[in-house]
Each structure stands twice: as C-alpha cells, then as structure tokens.
PQR file of N, CA, C, O and H, with PARSE charges and radii, in Angstrom:
ATOM      1  N   MET A   1      -8.369  -4.905 -16.483 -0.4000 1.5000
ATOM      2  CA  MET A   1      -7.626  -3.404 -15.369 -0.0000 2.0000
ATOM      3  C   MET A   1      -5.595  -2.915 -16.023  0.5500 1.7000
ATOM      4  O   MET A   1      -4.901  -3.135 -17.016 -0.5500 1.4000
ATOM      5  N   THR A   2      -5.500  -2.416 -15.104 -0.4000 1.5000
ATOM      6  CA  THR A   2      -3.768  -1.498 -15.760 -0.0000 2.0000
ATOM      7  C   THR A   2      -3.167  -2.539 -15.435  0.5500 1.7000
ATOM      8  O   THR A   2      -3.733  -3.534 -14.982 -0.5500 1.4000
ATOM      9  H   THR A   2      -6.064  -2.238 -14.297  0.4000 1.0000
ATOM     10  N   GLU A   3      -1.569  -2.397 -15.688 -0.4000 1.5000
ATOM     11  CA  GLU A   3      -0.740  -3.276 -15.122 -0.0000 2.0000
ATOM     12  C   GLU A   3       0.148  -1.983 -13.693  0.5500 1.7000
ATOM     13  O   GLU A   3       0.821  -0.981 -13.934 -0.5500 1.4000
ATOM     14  H   GLU A   3      -1.109  -1.589 -16.056  0.4000 1.0000
ATOM     15  N   LEU A   4      -0.311  -2.697 -12.023 -0.4000 1.5000
ATOM     16  CA  LEU A   4       0.550  -1.866 -12.052 -0.0000 2.0000
ATOM     17  C   LEU A   4       1.692  -2.024 -11.659  0.5500 1.7000
ATOM     18  O   LEU A   4       2.356  -3.035 -11.887 -0.5500 1.4000
ATOM     19  H   LEU A   4      -0.857  -3.512 -11.828  0.4000 1.0000
ATOM     20  N   SER A   5       2.249  -0.591 -10.717 -0.4000 1.5000
ATOM     21  CA  SER A   5       3.484  -0.431 -10.939 -0.0000 2.0000
ATOM     22  C   SER A   5       4.764  -1.510  -9.671  0.5500 1.7000
ATOM     23  O   SER A   5       4.342  -1.418  -8.518 -0.5500 1.4000
ATOM     24  H   SER A   5       1.710   0.230 -10.531  0.4000 1.0000
ATOM     25  N   PRO A   6       5.814  -2.208  -9.745 -0.5600 1.5000
ATOM     26  CA  PRO A   6       5.760  -2.701  -8.727  0.2800 2.0000
ATOM     27  C   PRO A   6       6.063  -2.861  -7.632  0.5500 1.7000
ATOM     28  O   PRO A   6       6.027  -3.861  -6.915 -0.5500 1.4000
ATOM     29  N   ALA A   7       6.347  -1.957  -7.481 -0.4000 1.5000
ATOM     30  CA  ALA A   7       5.689  -1.521  -5.052 -0.0000 2.0000
ATOM     31  C   ALA A   7       4.718  -1.462  -4.944  0.5500 1.7000
ATOM     32  O   ALA A   7       4.470  -1.088  -3.798 -0.5500 1.4000
ATOM     33  H   ALA A   7       6.376  -1.145  -8.064  0.4000 1.0000
ATOM     34  N   ALA A   8       3.419  -1.702  -5.796 -0.4000 1.5000
ATOM     35  CA  ALA A   8       1.762  -1.761  -5.968 -0.0000 2.0000
ATOM     36  C   ALA A   8       1.886  -3.589  -5.600  0.5500 1.7000
ATOM     37  O   ALA A   8       1.722  -4.128  -4.505 -0.5500 1.4000
ATOM     38  H   ALA A   8       3.621  -2.006  -6.727  0.4000 1.0000
ATOM     39  N   GLN A   9       2.234  -4.255  -6.959 -0.4000 1.5000
ATOM     40  CA  GLN A   9       2.754  -5.431  -7.842 -0.0000 2.0000
ATOM     41  C   GLN A   9       2.990  -6.486  -5.894  0.5500 1.7000
ATOM     42  O   GLN A   9       2.522  -7.477  -5.333 -0.5500 1.4000
ATOM     43  H   GLN A   9       2.367  -3.818  -7.849  0.4000 1.0000
ATOM     44  N   SER A  10       4.046  -5.330  -5.608 -0.4000 1.5000
ATOM     45  CA  SER A  10       4.613  -6.413  -4.642 -0.0000 2.0000
ATOM     46  C   SER A  10       4.237  -6.284  -3.359  0.5500 1.7000
ATOM     47  O   SER A  10       4.937  -6.778  -2.475 -0.5500 1.4000
ATOM     48  H   SER A  10       4.425  -4.524  -6.063  0.4000 1.0000
ATOM     49  N   VAL A  11       3.102  -5.615  -3.072 -0.4000 1.5000
ATOM     50  CA  VAL A  11       2.113  -5.575  -1.400 -0.0000 2.0000
ATOM     51  C   VAL A  11       1.104  -6.813  -1.900  0.5500 1.7000
ATOM     52  O   VAL A  11       0.694  -7.616  -1.062 -0.5500 1.4000
ATOM     53  H   VAL A  11       2.533  -5.214  -3.790  0.4000 1.0000
ATOM     54  N   ILE A  12       0.639  -6.952  -3.629 -0.4000 1.5000
ATOM     55  CA  ILE A  12      -0.420  -7.175  -3.512 -0.0000 2.0000
ATOM     56  C   ILE A  12      -0.385  -8.532  -4.086  0.5500 1.7000
ATOM     57  O   ILE A  12      -1.298  -9.265  -4.463 -0.5500 1.4000
ATOM     58  H   ILE A  12       0.973  -6.300  -4.309  0.4000 1.0000
ATOM     59  N   ASN A  13       1.124  -8.712  -4.054 -0.4000 1.5000
ATOM     60  CA  ASN A  13       1.790 -10.867  -4.362 -0.0000 2.0000
ATOM     61  C   ASN A  13       1.585 -10.640  -2.397  0.5500 1.7000
ATOM     62  O   ASN A  13       0.511 -10.731  -1.803 -0.5500 1.4000
ATOM     63  H   ASN A  13       1.866  -8.116  -3.747  0.4000 1.0000
ATOM     64  N   ALA A  14       2.637 -10.408  -1.903 -0.4000 1.5000
ATOM     65  CA  ALA A  14       2.490 -10.672  -0.653 -0.0000 2.0000
ATOM     66  C   ALA A  14       1.415 -10.448   0.432  0.5500 1.7000
ATOM     67  O   ALA A  14       1.389 -11.246   1.368 -0.5500 1.4000
ATOM     68  H   ALA A  14       3.510 -10.333  -2.385  0.4000 1.0000
ATOM     69  N   ALA A  15       0.809  -9.757   0.405 -0.4000 1.5000
ATOM     70  CA  ALA A  15      -0.804 -10.568   0.457 -0.0000 2.0000
ATOM     71  C   ALA A  15      -1.525 -10.928   0.168  0.5500 1.7000
ATOM     72  O   ALA A  15      -2.686 -10.854   0.569 -0.5500 1.4000
ATOM     73  H   ALA A  15       0.830  -9.108  -0.355  0.4000 1.0000
ATOM     74  N   VAL A  16      -0.913 -11.632  -0.925 -0.4000 1.5000
ATOM     75  CA  VAL A  16      -1.788 -12.218  -1.614 -0.0000 2.0000
ATOM     76  C   VAL A  16      -1.365 -13.953  -0.542  0.5500 1.7000
ATOM     77  O   VAL A  16      -2.222 -14.644   0.009 -0.5500 1.4000
ATOM     78  H   VAL A  16       0.030 -11.693  -1.252  0.4000 1.0000
ATOM     79  N   GLU A  17       0.064 -14.212  -0.547 -0.4000 1.5000
ATOM     80  CA  GLU A  17       1.174 -14.595  -0.472 -0.0000 2.0000
ATOM     81  C   GLU A  17       1.411 -15.458   0.756  0.5500 1.7000
ATOM     82  O   GLU A  17       1.914 -16.581   0.792 -0.5500 1.4000
ATOM     83  H   GLU A  17       0.760 -13.651  -0.995  0.4000 1.0000
ATOM     84  N   ALA A  18       0.716 -14.334   2.265 -0.4000 1.5000
ATOM     85  CA  ALA A  18       0.653 -14.353   3.083 -0.0000 2.0000
ATOM     86  C   ALA A  18      -1.296 -15.022   3.022  0.5500 1.7000
ATOM     87  O   ALA A  18      -2.165 -14.360   3.590 -0.5500 1.4000
ATOM     88  H   ALA A  18       0.307 -13.422   2.236  0.4000 1.0000
ATOM     89  N   GLY A  19      -1.442 -15.561   2.714 -0.4000 1.5000
ATOM     90  CA  GLY A  19      -2.936 -16.476   3.036 -0.0000 2.0000
ATOM     91  C   GLY A  19      -2.675 -17.787   2.481  0.5500 1.7000
ATOM     92  O   GLY A  19      -3.565 -18.634   2.399 -0.5500 1.4000
ATOM     93  H   GLY A  19      -0.737 -16.099   2.253  0.4000 1.0000
ATOM     94  N   GLY A  20      -0.951 -18.075   1.926 -0.4000 1.5000
ATOM     95  CA  GLY A  20      -0.869 -19.520   2.066 -0.0000 2.0000
ATOM     96  C   GLY A  20      -0.617 -18.928   0.554  0.5500 1.7000
ATOM     97  O   GLY A  20       0.339 -18.199   0.816 -0.5500 1.4000
ATOM     98  H   GLY A  20      -0.228 -17.388   1.993  0.4000 1.0000
ATOM     99  N   GLY A  21      -0.789 -18.797  -0.535 -0.4000 1.5000
ATOM    100  CA  GLY A  21      -1.373 -18.406  -1.775 -0.0000 2.0000
ATOM    101  C   GLY A  21      -2.004 -18.979  -2.763  0.5500 1.7000
ATOM    102  O   GLY A  21      -1.618 -19.237  -3.903 -0.5500 1.4000
ATOM    103  H   GLY A  21      -1.566 -19.390  -0.748  0.4000 1.0000
ATOM    104  N   TYR A  22      -3.688 -19.281  -1.886 -0.4000 1.5000
ATOM    105  CA  TYR A  22      -4.469 -19.869  -1.772 -0.0000 2.0000
ATOM    106  C   TYR A  22      -5.795 -17.977  -2.141  0.5500 1.7000
ATOM    107  O   TYR A  22      -6.223 -17.230  -1.262 -0.5500 1.4000
ATOM    108  H   TYR A  22      -4.001 -19.072  -0.960  0.4000 1.0000
ATOM    109  N   GLY A  23      -6.040 -17.843  -3.761 -0.4000 1.5000
ATOM    110  CA  GLY A  23      -6.939 -16.779  -3.698 -0.0000 2.0000
ATOM    111  C   GLY A  23      -6.366 -16.417  -4.941  0.5500 1.7000
ATOM    112  O   GLY A  23      -5.814 -16.952  -5.902 -0.5500 1.4000
ATOM    113  H   GLY A  23      -5.693 -18.451  -4.476  0.4000 1.0000
ATOM    114  N   ARG A  24      -6.737 -15.222  -4.516 -0.4000 1.5000
ATOM    115  CA  ARG A  24      -6.370 -13.973  -5.977 -0.0000 2.0000
ATOM    116  C   ARG A  24      -6.260 -12.486  -5.325  0.5500 1.7000
ATOM    117  O   ARG A  24      -6.463 -12.162  -4.155 -0.5500 1.4000
ATOM    118  H   ARG A  24      -7.185 -14.787  -3.734  0.4000 1.0000
ATOM    119  N   ALA A  25      -5.771 -11.454  -6.742 -0.4000 1.5000
ATOM    120  CA  ALA A  25      -5.648 -10.496  -6.593 -0.0000 2.0000
ATOM    121  C   ALA A  25      -7.444  -9.474  -7.172  0.5500 1.7000
ATOM    122  O   ALA A  25      -7.629  -8.827  -8.203 -0.5500 1.4000
ATOM    123  H   ALA A  25      -5.606 -11.717  -7.692  0.4000 1.0000
ATOM    124  N   THR A  26      -8.178  -9.677  -6.301 -0.4000 1.5000
ATOM    125  CA  THR A  26      -9.584  -8.375  -5.686 -0.0000 2.0000
ATOM    126  C   THR A  26      -9.812  -6.885  -6.198  0.5500 1.7000
ATOM    127  O   THR A  26      -8.740  -6.313  -6.393 -0.5500 1.4000
ATOM    128  H   THR A  26      -8.028 -10.203  -5.464  0.4000 1.0000
ATOM    129  N   PRO A  27     -10.052  -6.721  -6.255 -0.5600 1.5000
ATOM    130  CA  PRO A  27     -10.593  -5.108  -6.247  0.2800 2.0000
ATOM    131  C   PRO A  27     -11.355  -5.387  -5.484  0.5500 1.7000
ATOM    132  O   PRO A  27     -12.189  -5.997  -6.153 -0.5500 1.4000
ATOM    133  N   VAL A  28     -11.907  -5.367  -3.827 -0.4000 1.5000
ATOM    134  CA  VAL A  28     -12.082  -5.889  -2.734 -0.0000 2.0000
ATOM    135  C   VAL A  28     -11.083  -5.490  -2.055  0.5500 1.7000
ATOM    136  O   VAL A  28     -10.977  -4.408  -1.478 -0.5500 1.4000
ATOM    137  H   VAL A  28     -11.230  -4.871  -3.284  0.4000 1.0000
ATOM    138  N   LEU A  29      -9.906  -6.821  -2.131 -0.4000 1.5000
ATOM    139  CA  LEU A  29      -8.627  -6.770  -1.932 -0.0000 2.0000
ATOM    140  C   LEU A  29      -7.584  -5.476  -2.323  0.5500 1.7000
ATOM    141  O   LEU A  29      -7.100  -4.898  -1.350 -0.5500 1.4000
ATOM    142  H   LEU A  29      -9.993  -7.699  -2.600  0.4000 1.0000
ATOM    143  N   HIS A  30      -7.361  -5.186  -3.117 -0.4000 1.5000
ATOM    144  CA  HIS A  30      -7.172  -3.725  -3.642 -0.0000 2.0000
ATOM    145  C   HIS A  30      -7.708  -2.924  -2.907  0.5500 1.7000
ATOM    146  O   HIS A  30      -6.818  -2.120  -2.630 -0.5500 1.4000
ATOM    147  H   HIS A  30      -7.754  -5.656  -3.908  0.4000 1.0000
ATOM    148  N   ALA A  31      -8.810  -2.568  -2.302 -0.4000 1.5000
ATOM    149  CA  ALA A  31      -8.961  -1.682  -1.264 -0.0000 2.0000
ATOM    150  C   ALA A  31      -8.751  -1.966  -0.465  0.5500 1.7000
ATOM    151  O   ALA A  31      -7.953  -1.208   0.086 -0.5500 1.4000
ATOM    152  H   ALA A  31      -9.533  -3.221  -2.527  0.4000 1.0000
ATOM    153  N   ARG A  32      -9.238  -3.403   0.519 -0.4000 1.5000
ATOM    154  CA  ARG A  32      -8.705  -3.849   2.419 -0.0000 2.0000
ATOM    155  C   ARG A  32      -7.799  -3.049   1.627  0.5500 1.7000
ATOM    156  O   ARG A  32      -8.357  -2.065   1.140 -0.5500 1.4000
ATOM    157  H   ARG A  32      -9.886  -4.018   0.071  0.4000 1.0000
ATOM    158  N   ILE A  33      -6.164  -3.207   1.254 -0.4000 1.5000
ATOM    159  CA  ILE A  33      -4.707  -3.304   1.118 -0.0000 2.0000
ATOM    160  C   ILE A  33      -4.802  -1.521   1.136  0.5500 1.7000
ATOM    161  O   ILE A  33      -4.672  -0.931   2.209 -0.5500 1.4000
ATOM    162  H   ILE A  33      -5.711  -4.006   1.649  0.4000 1.0000
ATOM    163  N   ALA A  34      -4.985  -0.940   0.147 -0.4000 1.5000
ATOM    164  CA  ALA A  34      -5.272   0.347   0.350 -0.0000 2.0000
ATOM    165  C   ALA A  34      -5.672   1.369   1.296  0.5500 1.7000
ATOM    166  O   ALA A  34      -5.347   2.556   1.277 -0.5500 1.4000
ATOM    167  H   ALA A  34      -5.091  -1.419  -0.724  0.4000 1.0000
ATOM    168  N   ALA A  35      -6.819   0.442   2.574 -0.4000 1.5000
ATOM    169  CA  ALA A  35      -7.510   1.287   3.457 -0.0000 2.0000
ATOM    170  C   ALA A  35      -6.171   0.841   5.080  0.5500 1.7000
ATOM    171  O   ALA A  35      -6.016   1.216   6.242 -0.5500 1.4000
ATOM    172  H   ALA A  35      -7.084  -0.522   2.589  0.4000 1.0000
ATOM    173  N   ALA A  36      -5.644   0.039   4.286 -0.4000 1.5000
ATOM    174  CA  ALA A  36      -4.256  -0.455   4.918 -0.0000 2.0000
ATOM    175  C   ALA A  36      -2.803   0.177   4.991  0.5500 1.7000
ATOM    176  O   ALA A  36      -2.034   0.482   5.903 -0.5500 1.4000
ATOM    177  H   ALA A  36      -5.770  -0.265   3.341  0.4000 1.0000
ATOM    178  N   LEU A  37      -2.783   0.239   3.455 -0.4000 1.5000
ATOM    179  CA  LEU A  37      -2.040   1.728   4.087 -0.0000 2.0000
ATOM    180  C   LEU A  37      -2.101   3.111   4.074  0.5500 1.7000
ATOM    181  O   LEU A  37      -1.073   3.787   4.115 -0.5500 1.4000
ATOM    182  H   LEU A  37      -3.408  -0.008   2.714  0.4000 1.0000
ATOM    183  N   ARG A  38      -3.584   3.759   4.003 -0.4000 1.5000
ATOM    184  CA  ARG A  38      -3.777   4.805   4.679 -0.0000 2.0000
ATOM    185  C   ARG A  38      -3.870   5.178   5.841  0.5500 1.7000
ATOM    186  O   ARG A  38      -4.062   6.236   6.440 -0.5500 1.4000
ATOM    187  H   ARG A  38      -4.419   3.210   3.969  0.4000 1.0000
ATOM    188  N   ALA A  39      -3.750   4.424   6.005 -0.4000 1.5000
ATOM    189  CA  ALA A  39      -3.816   4.496   7.807 -0.0000 2.0000
ATOM    190  C   ALA A  39      -2.429   4.627   8.548  0.5500 1.7000
ATOM    191  O   ALA A  39      -2.227   5.603   9.270 -0.5500 1.4000
ATOM    192  H   ALA A  39      -3.594   3.565   5.518  0.4000 1.0000
ATOM    193  N   ALA A  40      -1.417   3.593   8.363 -0.4000 1.5000
ATOM    194  CA  ALA A  40       0.246   3.970   7.580 -0.0000 2.0000
ATOM    195  C   ALA A  40       0.665   4.655   7.565  0.5500 1.7000
ATOM    196  O   ALA A  40       1.493   5.134   8.339 -0.5500 1.4000
ATOM    197  H   ALA A  40      -1.581   2.800   7.777  0.4000 1.0000
ATOM    198  N   ALA A  41       0.100   5.093   6.333 -0.4000 1.5000
ATOM    199  CA  ALA A  41       0.658   6.520   6.530 -0.0000 2.0000
ATOM    200  C   ALA A  41      -0.017   7.930   7.564  0.5500 1.7000
ATOM    201  O   ALA A  41       0.337   9.107   7.645 -0.5500 1.4000
ATOM    202  H   ALA A  41      -0.572   4.704   5.704  0.4000 1.0000
ATOM    203  N   VAL A  42      -1.175   7.106   8.281 -0.4000 1.5000
ATOM    204  CA  VAL A  42      -2.195   8.284   8.250 -0.0000 2.0000
ATOM    205  C   VAL A  42      -0.685   8.507  10.600  0.5500 1.7000
ATOM    206  O   VAL A  42      -0.594   9.449  11.387 -0.5500 1.4000
ATOM    207  H   VAL A  42      -1.463   6.150   8.215  0.4000 1.0000
ATOM    208  N   GLN A  43      -0.253   7.603  10.599 -0.4000 1.5000
ATOM    209  CA  GLN A  43       0.019   6.907  11.719 -0.0000 2.0000
ATOM    210  C   GLN A  43       1.513   7.655  11.606  0.5500 1.7000
ATOM    211  O   GLN A  43       1.743   8.535  12.435 -0.5500 1.4000
ATOM    212  H   GLN A  43      -0.327   6.837   9.959  0.4000 1.0000
ATOM    213  N   MET A  44       2.488   7.350  10.655 -0.4000 1.5000
ATOM    214  CA  MET A  44       3.796   7.924   9.916 -0.0000 2.0000
ATOM    215  C   MET A  44       3.316  10.002   9.405  0.5500 1.7000
ATOM    216  O   MET A  44       3.931  10.583   8.511 -0.5500 1.4000
ATOM    217  H   MET A  44       2.301   6.634   9.982  0.4000 1.0000
ATOM    218  N   THR A  45       2.678  10.382   9.863 -0.4000 1.5000
ATOM    219  CA  THR A  45       2.597  11.687   9.489 -0.0000 2.0000
ATOM    220  C   THR A  45       2.414  11.833  10.923  0.5500 1.7000
ATOM    221  O   THR A  45       1.783  12.885  10.832 -0.5500 1.4000
ATOM    222  H   THR A  45       2.178   9.910  10.589  0.4000 1.0000
ATOM    223  N   CYS A  46       2.473  11.557  12.544 -0.4000 1.5000
ATOM    224  CA  CYS A  46       2.916  11.305  13.580 -0.0000 2.0000
ATOM    225  C   CYS A  46       4.102  11.473  13.751  0.5500 1.7000
ATOM    226  O   CYS A  46       4.454  12.514  14.306 -0.5500 1.4000
ATOM    227  H   CYS A  46       2.986  10.702  12.618  0.4000 1.0000
ATOM    228  N   TYR A  47       4.918  10.673  13.402 -0.4000 1.5000
ATOM    229  CA  TYR A  47       6.322  10.529  13.501 -0.0000 2.0000
ATOM    230  C   TYR A  47       7.128  11.634  13.544  0.5500 1.7000
ATOM    231  O   TYR A  47       7.818  11.989  12.589 -0.5500 1.4000
ATOM    232  H   TYR A  47       4.632   9.828  12.952  0.4000 1.0000
ATOM    233  N   SER A  48       7.070  12.292  14.777 -0.4000 1.5000
ATOM    234  CA  SER A  48       8.748  13.076  14.506 -0.0000 2.0000
ATOM    235  C   SER A  48      10.026  13.256  15.105  0.5500 1.7000
ATOM    236  O   SER A  48      10.134  13.194  16.330 -0.5500 1.4000
ATOM    237  H   SER A  48       6.509  12.003  15.553  0.4000 1.0000
ATOM    238  N   SER A  49      11.080  13.488  14.312 -0.4000 1.5000
ATOM    239  CA  SER A  49      12.300  12.599  14.529 -0.0000 2.0000
ATOM    240  C   SER A  49      13.234  13.926  14.115  0.5500 1.7000
ATOM    241  O   SER A  49      12.836  15.079  14.285 -0.5500 1.4000
ATOM    242  H   SER A  49      10.992  13.539  13.317  0.4000 1.0000
ATOM    243  N   LYS A  50      14.544  13.584  13.544 -0.4000 1.5000
ATOM    244  CA  LYS A  50      15.200  14.526  12.793 -0.0000 2.0000
ATOM    245  C   LYS A  50      15.444  13.725  11.507  0.5500 1.7000
ATOM    246  O   LYS A  50      16.341  14.135  10.770 -0.5500 1.4000
ATOM    247  H   LYS A  50      14.867  12.647  13.406  0.4000 1.0000
ATOM    248  N   LYS A  51      14.724  12.583  11.134 -0.4000 1.5000
ATOM    249  CA  LYS A  51      14.801  11.698  10.450 -0.0000 2.0000
ATOM    250  C   LYS A  51      13.098  11.754   9.488  0.5500 1.7000
ATOM    251  O   LYS A  51      12.610  10.800   8.883 -0.5500 1.4000
ATOM    252  H   LYS A  51      13.996  12.249  11.733  0.4000 1.0000
ATOM    253  N   PHE A  52      12.374  13.430   9.641 -0.4000 1.5000
ATOM    254  CA  PHE A  52      11.209  13.216   9.044 -0.0000 2.0000
ATOM    255  C   PHE A  52      11.168  13.186   7.963  0.5500 1.7000
ATOM    256  O   PHE A  52      10.489  12.279   7.484 -0.5500 1.4000
ATOM    257  H   PHE A  52      12.771  14.205  10.133  0.4000 1.0000
ATOM    258  N   LEU A  53      11.690  13.907   7.250 -0.4000 1.5000
ATOM    259  CA  LEU A  53      11.231  13.772   5.799 -0.0000 2.0000
ATOM    260  C   LEU A  53      11.434  12.188   4.656  0.5500 1.7000
ATOM    261  O   LEU A  53      11.067  11.857   3.528 -0.5500 1.4000
ATOM    262  H   LEU A  53      12.242  14.644   7.640  0.4000 1.0000
ATOM    263  N   PHE A  54      12.451  11.418   6.094 -0.4000 1.5000
ATOM    264  CA  PHE A  54      11.752  10.767   5.138 -0.0000 2.0000
ATOM    265  C   PHE A  54      11.384  10.275   5.547  0.5500 1.7000
ATOM    266  O   PHE A  54      11.929   9.185   5.374 -0.5500 1.4000
ATOM    267  H   PHE A  54      12.749  11.687   7.010  0.4000 1.0000
ATOM    268  N   ALA A  55      10.303  10.167   6.432 -0.4000 1.5000
ATOM    269  CA  ALA A  55       8.591   9.892   6.857 -0.0000 2.0000
ATOM    270  C   ALA A  55       8.083  10.351   5.965  0.5500 1.7000
ATOM    271  O   ALA A  55       7.477   9.564   5.237 -0.5500 1.4000
ATOM    272  H   ALA A  55       9.861  11.053   6.573  0.4000 1.0000
ATOM    273  N   ILE A  56       8.083  11.777   5.607 -0.4000 1.5000
ATOM    274  CA  ILE A  56       6.871  12.138   4.472 -0.0000 2.0000
ATOM    275  C   ILE A  56       7.023  11.230   3.349  0.5500 1.7000
ATOM    276  O   ILE A  56       6.327  10.512   2.630 -0.5500 1.4000
ATOM    277  H   ILE A  56       8.576  12.416   6.198  0.4000 1.0000
ATOM    278  N   ALA A  57       8.307  11.594   3.517 -0.4000 1.5000
ATOM    279  CA  ALA A  57       8.720  10.583   1.687 -0.0000 2.0000
ATOM    280  C   ALA A  57       8.161   9.237   2.263  0.5500 1.7000
ATOM    281  O   ALA A  57       6.940   9.183   2.110 -0.5500 1.4000
ATOM    282  H   ALA A  57       8.873  12.177   4.101  0.4000 1.0000
ATOM    283  N   ASP A  58       8.514   8.500   2.676 -0.4000 1.5000
ATOM    284  CA  ASP A  58       7.411   6.486   2.807 -0.0000 2.0000
ATOM    285  C   ASP A  58       6.409   7.354   2.832  0.5500 1.7000
ATOM    286  O   ASP A  58       7.104   8.220   2.302 -0.5500 1.4000
ATOM    287  H   ASP A  58       9.505   8.543   2.800  0.4000 1.0000
ATOM    288  N   VAL A  59       5.300   7.939   2.990 -0.4000 1.5000
ATOM    289  CA  VAL A  59       4.222   7.732   3.673 -0.0000 2.0000
ATOM    290  C   VAL A  59       3.975   8.896   2.322  0.5500 1.7000
ATOM    291  O   VAL A  59       3.091   8.430   1.603 -0.5500 1.4000
ATOM    292  H   VAL A  59       4.735   7.235   3.420  0.4000 1.0000
ATOM    293  N   MET A  60       4.211   9.524   2.068 -0.4000 1.5000
ATOM    294  CA  MET A  60       4.284   9.374  -0.372 -0.0000 2.0000
ATOM    295  C   MET A  60       4.239   8.580  -0.899  0.5500 1.7000
ATOM    296  O   MET A  60       3.295   8.567  -1.689 -0.5500 1.4000
ATOM    297  H   MET A  60       4.929   9.903   2.652  0.4000 1.0000
ATOM    298  N   LYS A  61       4.689   7.973  -0.899 -0.4000 1.5000
ATOM    299  CA  LYS A  61       4.829   6.538  -1.587 -0.0000 2.0000
ATOM    300  C   LYS A  61       3.420   5.136  -0.802  0.5500 1.7000
ATOM    301  O   LYS A  61       2.514   4.451  -1.275 -0.5500 1.4000
ATOM    302  H   LYS A  61       5.455   7.983  -0.257  0.4000 1.0000
ATOM    303  N   LEU A  62       3.896   5.314   0.270 -0.4000 1.5000
ATOM    304  CA  LEU A  62       2.296   4.580   0.587 -0.0000 2.0000
ATOM    305  C   LEU A  62       1.169   5.061   0.167  0.5500 1.7000
ATOM    306  O   LEU A  62       0.469   4.151  -0.276 -0.5500 1.4000
ATOM    307  H   LEU A  62       4.632   5.871   0.654  0.4000 1.0000
ATOM    308  N   ARG A  63       0.507   6.423   0.082 -0.4000 1.5000
ATOM    309  CA  ARG A  63      -0.354   7.306  -0.483 -0.0000 2.0000
ATOM    310  C   ARG A  63      -0.304   6.561  -1.783  0.5500 1.7000
ATOM    311  O   ARG A  63      -1.288   5.866  -2.039 -0.5500 1.4000
ATOM    312  H   ARG A  63       1.076   7.163   0.442  0.4000 1.0000
ATOM    313  N   ALA A  64       0.773   6.597  -2.724 -0.4000 1.5000
ATOM    314  CA  ALA A  64       0.319   6.627  -4.188 -0.0000 2.0000
ATOM    315  C   ALA A  64       0.410   4.791  -5.190  0.5500 1.7000
ATOM    316  O   ALA A  64       0.372   4.510  -6.388 -0.5500 1.4000
ATOM    317  H   ALA A  64       1.571   7.161  -2.515  0.4000 1.0000
ATOM    318  N   ILE A  65       0.552   3.864  -3.794 -0.4000 1.5000
ATOM    319  CA  ILE A  65      -0.002   2.844  -3.573 -0.0000 2.0000
ATOM    320  C   ILE A  65      -1.041   2.703  -3.340  0.5500 1.7000
ATOM    321  O   ILE A  65      -1.698   1.756  -3.773 -0.5500 1.4000
ATOM    322  H   ILE A  65       0.584   4.092  -2.821  0.4000 1.0000
ATOM    323  N   ALA A  66      -1.502   3.626  -2.569 -0.4000 1.5000
ATOM    324  CA  ALA A  66      -2.689   2.911  -1.993 -0.0000 2.0000
ATOM    325  C   ALA A  66      -4.101   3.768  -3.858  0.5500 1.7000
ATOM    326  O   ALA A  66      -5.060   3.443  -4.558 -0.5500 1.4000
ATOM    327  H   ALA A  66      -0.968   4.395  -2.217  0.4000 1.0000
ATOM    328  N   ASP A  67      -2.944   5.091  -3.593 -0.4000 1.5000
ATOM    329  CA  ASP A  67      -3.893   5.217  -4.462 -0.0000 2.0000
ATOM    330  C   ASP A  67      -4.138   4.809  -5.790  0.5500 1.7000
ATOM    331  O   ASP A  67      -4.975   5.155  -6.624 -0.5500 1.4000
ATOM    332  H   ASP A  67      -2.166   5.356  -3.024  0.4000 1.0000
ATOM    333  N   GLU A  68      -3.187   3.967  -5.793 -0.4000 1.5000
ATOM    334  CA  GLU A  68      -3.082   3.126  -7.985 -0.0000 2.0000
ATOM    335  C   GLU A  68      -4.228   1.570  -7.520  0.5500 1.7000
ATOM    336  O   GLU A  68      -4.998   0.973  -8.273 -0.5500 1.4000
ATOM    337  H   GLU A  68      -2.508   3.685  -5.116  0.4000 1.0000
ATOM    338  N   LEU A  69      -4.001   1.358  -6.375 -0.4000 1.5000
ATOM    339  CA  LEU A  69      -4.700  -0.189  -5.975 -0.0000 2.0000
ATOM    340  C   LEU A  69      -6.031   0.742  -5.910  0.5500 1.7000
ATOM    341  O   LEU A  69      -6.877   0.114  -6.546 -0.5500 1.4000
ATOM    342  H   LEU A  69      -3.375   1.843  -5.763  0.4000 1.0000
ATOM    343  N   GLU A  70      -6.438   1.601  -5.571 -0.4000 1.5000
ATOM    344  CA  GLU A  70      -8.537   1.737  -5.561 -0.0000 2.0000
ATOM    345  C   GLU A  70      -8.555   2.143  -7.483  0.5500 1.7000
ATOM    346  O   GLU A  70      -9.536   1.812  -8.150 -0.5500 1.4000
ATOM    347  H   GLU A  70      -5.751   2.111  -5.054  0.4000 1.0000
ATOM    348  N   ALA A  71      -7.352   2.867  -8.131 -0.4000 1.5000
ATOM    349  CA  ALA A  71      -7.974   3.263  -9.467 -0.0000 2.0000
ATOM    350  C   ALA A  71      -7.768   1.890 -10.380  0.5500 1.7000
ATOM    351  O   ALA A  71      -7.518   1.982 -11.582 -0.5500 1.4000
ATOM    352  H   ALA A  71      -6.555   3.136  -7.590  0.4000 1.0000
ATOM    353  N   GLN A  72      -7.866   0.893  -9.857 -0.4000 1.5000
ATOM    354  CA  GLN A  72      -7.891  -0.606  -9.929 -0.0000 2.0000
ATOM    355  C   GLN A  72      -9.054  -1.143 -10.280  0.5500 1.7000
ATOM    356  O   GLN A  72      -9.169  -2.365 -10.365 -0.5500 1.4000
ATOM    357  H   GLN A  72      -8.069   0.818  -8.880  0.4000 1.0000
TER
END
C-alpha cells in the first residue's frame, strides 16, 4: 500500500479509534469510509448560502480523500 496523505490517514485513524482501538485499517474499511465521505459530499452540494464556494471546496476535499482511500 502507498502512504496516505495526512488528511486520509487522520480519517482512518479516527475510524479505528472510534471502534475502541480494536481492529485495523483494511481495504474494506477504506471502501466504507470512502462511500461515507462521498455521501457526505453529495449532501453538501445541496448546501446553499453565502459560503457556497467554501462548501464546494470542502466537497472537493472529501472526494479527494475518498479517491485516495479507494485507490488503496
């Protein structure tokens, strides 16, 4: 496996720690987290306010992390 970006590694670490620290990062975990991030990104595209451009930037970050996790 290639090394993850700090953002992607942080997401994986949080997921593992949320489970009580038991388990490990697996391709299945990566796929599940990527799917959850993509679902969150879809919901954020419906967001309309003065901060729309910031929301779009956040969506792009979530999708980038999801892409990275899926590539593992």
